[in-house]
C-alpha positions in Angstrom: -19.4 -28.1 -5.2 -20.3 -26.9 -1.7 -20.8 -23.2 -1.0 -17.4 -23.2 0.9 -15.7 -24.8 -2.1 -17.3 -22.2 -4.4 -16.1 -19.4 -2.2 -12.6 -21.0 -2.2 -12.5 -21.4 -6.0 -13.7 -17.8 -6.4 -11.0 -16.7 -4.0 -8.4 -18.7 -6.0 -9.5 -17.0 -9.2 -9.3 -13.6 -7.5 -5.8 -14.4 -6.2 -4.7 -15.5 -9.7 -5.9 -12.2 -11.1 -4.3 -10.3 -8.1 -0.9 -11.9 -8.9 -1.3 -10.9 -12.6 -2.0 -7.4 -11.4 1.1 -7.5 -9.3 3.2 -8.5 -12.3 1.7 -5.6 -14.3 2.7 -3.2 -11.5 6.2 -4.6 -10.8 7.5 -5.3 -14.4 7.4 -1.7 -15.5 8.9 -0.5 -12.3 11.9 -2.8 -12.5 12.5 -1.8 -16.1 12.6 1.9 -15.1 14.8 1.8 -12.0 18.2 3.4 -12.6 19.5 4.5 -9.2 18.2 1.9 -6.8 19.8 -1.4 -7.7 18.8 -3.0 -4.5 15.2 -2.3 -5.2 15.5 -3.5 -8.8 17.1 -6.7 -7.6 14.4 -7.4 -5.0 11.6 -6.6 -7.4 13.1 -8.9 -10.0 13.3 -11.7 -7.4 9.7 -11.1 -6.4 8.6 -11.1 -10.1 10.0 -14.6 -10.4 8.3 -15.6 -7.2 5.0 -14.2 -8.4 5.2 -16.2 -11.6 5.6 -19.3 -9.6 2.8 -18.3 -7.3 0.5 -18.0 -10.3 1.5 -21.6 -11.3 0.7 -22.8 -7.7 -2.7 -21.2 -7.9 -3.4 -22.8 -11.3 -2.3 -26.2 -9.8 -4.9 -25.8 -7.0 -7.6 -24.7 -9.4 -6.9 -27.7 -11.6 -7.3 -29.9 -8.5 -10.9 -28.7 -8.3 -11.4 -29.1 -12.1 -11.5 -25.4 -12.4 -9.5 -22.8 -14.3 -8.5 -19.1 -13.9 -10.8 -16.3 -14.9 -9.4 -14.7 -18.0 -11.7 -11.7 -17.6 -10.5 -11.0 -14.0 -6.9 -11.5 -15.0 -7.3 -9.0 -17.9 -9.2 -6.4 -15.8 -6.7 -6.4 -12.9 -3.7 -6.5 -15.2 -5.1 -3.4 -16.9 -5.6 -1.6 -13.6 -2.1 -2.5 -12.5 -0.6 -1.1 -15.7 -2.6 2.1 -15.2 -1.2 2.5 -11.7 2.4 1.9 -13.0 1.9 4.6 -15.7 0.5 7.1 -13.1 3.4 6.6 -10.8 5.9 7.0 -13.7 4.8 10.6 -14.1 5.4 11.5 -10.4 8.6 13.4 -9.6 9.1 11.0 -6.6 8.2 7.8 -8.6 10.5 5.5 -6.6 9.0 6.7 -3.2 5.4 6.4 -4.5 6.1 2.9 -5.8 7.5 1.9 -2.4 4.3 3.0 -0.8 2.1 1.3 -3.3 4.1 -1.9 -3.2 4.0 -2.0 0.5 0.2 -1.6 0.5 -0.2 -4.2 -2.3 1.9 -6.8 -0.4 -0.4 -6.4 2.6 -3.5 -6.8 0.4 -1.9 -10.1 -1.0 -1.1 -11.2 2.6 -4.7 -10.8 3.6 -6.0 -12.6 0.5 -3.7 -15.6 1.2 -4.7 -15.7 4.9 -8.3 -15.8 3.9 -7.6 -18.6 1.4 -5.6 -20.5 4.0 -8.5 -20.3 6.4 -10.8 -21.9 3.8 -8.3 -24.5 2.8 -7.6 -25.5 6.4 -11.3 -25.8 7.2 -11.7 -28.1 4.2 -8.6 -30.2 5.2 -7.1 -29.6 1.8 -3.4 -30.2 2.7 -2.1 -29.9 -0.8 -3.7 -26.5 -1.3 -2.7 -25.4 2.2 0.9 -26.2 1.5 1.0 -24.3 -1.8 -0.9 -21.3 -0.4 1.5 -21.2 2.6 4.4 -20.9 0.2 2.7 -18.0 -1.5 2.0 -16.3 1.8 5.5 -16.8 3.0 6.9 -15.1 -0.1 4.5 -12.2 0.3 5.4 -11.8 4.0 9.1 -11.8 3.0 8.6 -9.1 0.4 6.5 -7.0 2.7 9.2 -7.2 5.4 11.8 -6.2 2.9 9.7 -3.2 1.8 9.2 -2.3 5.4 12.9 -2.3 6.1 13.7 -0.3 2.9 11.1 2.5 2.7 13.2 4.7 4.9 16.6 4.1 3.1 14.9 4.5 -0.4 13.2 7.7 0.7 16.5 9.1 2.1 18.4 8.1 -1.0 15.8 9.8 -3.1 16.1 13.0 -1.0 19.9 12.9 -1.2 20.0 12.5 -4.9 17.4 15.2 -5.4 19.4 17.6 -3.2 22.6 17.0 -5.2 20.8 17.7 -8.4 21.0 14.1 -9.7 18.3 12.1 -11.3 16.5 10.7 -8.3 13.1 9.8 -9.6 13.6 6.2 -10.6 
């Protein structure tokens, strides 16, 4: 394996762990949402997309005769779970989750852009196509979050002001 291929495989393993971290962040959020059905619906959709993204990454790794890193997967899943727990204690949980999700989507976008650069350089059209699908889904989710941070924040404020449960 060349150095570039080694860097690419390491990046794929990191992306696999990153997507598992994303699941450990999103799944508890979607289970807790009560007053924001549009957020719950979009998170559920993105959870399903993320599960497929993990399968795509595994397919690319298998093409290199490699596998995921169980240690990285476990470590990042744990950190994602801890972040979800921390936000669940905040009085403005839904708003904090919106911020964190927006930031995490952009982290994922950067990771996929990096992987695509390596894949394109190597001329690996199969990996490039699969990574492009993942990137497109992350871009779509980031755009949705961008368009919904303001409405979610304002709904949180309105519910809070009326004395209703607004947190989640």
